N, C-alpha and C positions, 0 to 999 in steps of 0.2 A: 925056366924063368918064372919068377913069381908074378902074379897079376898086380897091376898098378892100383893102389888104393886111391879112390876118388873121394875127396873130402870137401865139405862145405861147412863153414863156421859163420854163424849169424849171432849178433849181439844187440840187444836193446836195453835201455835203462831209463829209470825215472826217479824223481825225488818224491817221497811221500811224507807229508807233514804230519807225522805221528811217530811214536817211539818204535824201536824194533820189536818190543814185546807186543804192541798193538798190531803191527804189521804181521808178525809171525802168528798171532792168535787167529787171524783171518786165514792166512796161508795154510797153517797146520791143520785146520778143520776141513779135511778132504771132503767129507760128506756135504758140506755147505757150499762147495764151489759152484754147483749149478744154480744156486740161488742168487749169487752176486757176480759170477764170472761170465761175461758175455761170450766167451769162447768155449766154455765147457757145457756140454749137454748133460752128462752124467759122470759120476765118479764113485767108485766103491772099492773097498779093500777086498782082495782075493785070498791073500795068504799072509801069515805071520802077524806079528804085533805091529800096529800102526807106526810107521816111520822107523822101524828097526831095519838095520842093514839086511838086505835080502828079502824084505817083505815086498809083496806085490799088490798092485792095484790096477783096475781097469778104468780107463777114462775115454770118453767119447768127446772129441773136439769138433768145433765147427771150423772147417777149412774150406775157404771159398764157398761158403754157404752149404757145404756138404758135411754130413756126420761121418767122422773117421774114428774108429775105435783102436785103442792101443792097450796092450798089456805091458805094464812097466814095472821095473824092479828097482828099489831104492839101493843106491850104492854109497850114499853119504847123507848123514843127517846130523848137523851140528848147529850151534847157535848162530853162526855166520853164513852157513851154506846148506843147501839141499840139492842132491843130485840123483837123477834116476836115468835108467837106460831101457831101451826097447829095440827089438830087431824085427823088421818087416822086409821080406823079399831080399835078404842079404844086406839091407841097409841098416846099419846100427846107428841109432839116434841116442845122443847123450844130452840131457837137458840139465843145466845147473843154474840155480838161483842163488845169488849172494845178497846179503843184507848187511849194510854198513851204516852204523849210527854216525850222524854228522857231529862235528866237534862241539857244537852248542847244544846238542841233544834235542833239537827241535824237529829233526827230520831223519828219515832213513833213505839211503841211496840203495835202490834195488836194481840188480842186473839179471837179465834172463839171457843166458847163452845156450845156443843149440849147436851141436856138432853132429853132422851126418857123415858117415863114411861107408863105402862099400868097395870090396875088391873087384866087383864085376859090373855094377850098374852106374850110369851117370846120375849122381844124386840130384843134380840141378834140375833134371827132368821130373823126378819123383817128388822133389821138395823145392818148387820154384821160389826163389828168393822173395819176390813181392808178396806172395801169399803167406809165407812163413813170417815175414817181418810184420805184416798186417795183423796176423794172429798174435804175435808177441806183444805188439803195441796195444791191442785190445785187452789181452790178459793183464798187462801192467796197468792200464787205465782202470780196469775193473778193480784190481787190488788196491790201487790208490784211492778210488772212490770209497770202497768198503772200509779201509783202514782209517781214512780221514773222517768219514761219517761216524765211525765208532769213537774216534778221538774227540770229536765235537760233542757227541752224546754224553761222554764221560765228563765233559766240561773242564 
């Protein structure tokens, strides 16, 4: 009998009043994340070309005011979406950001979706929903602030 896969999917989103190009310029500059992202303590490329499929980076995030490090690997990088994966203690985490320009061009709808699954461990214990959702909201609020500030500075 195969083990039961335990899965948790969490999704947060926001409207950012800036073009997708402005939002992506902030997002795609991995090394700058600790400067503007309230959730990120550090981020650095480990392997491969930045944002190439299979490239890896290390990121240390603030989760419940504790630094937690992850080695993640890019599985998708396109104009409308970025996805990466990591595995810790048999829990595979997949994080996918999508960027959707609004019809009038005045804003970008950004979604942060995380999927955690493990064939062995109860992921809700290792990744408690309130902590992960607070982290996602902080990340999106930081991205919103950075992109909208850049948009205003460009006038």
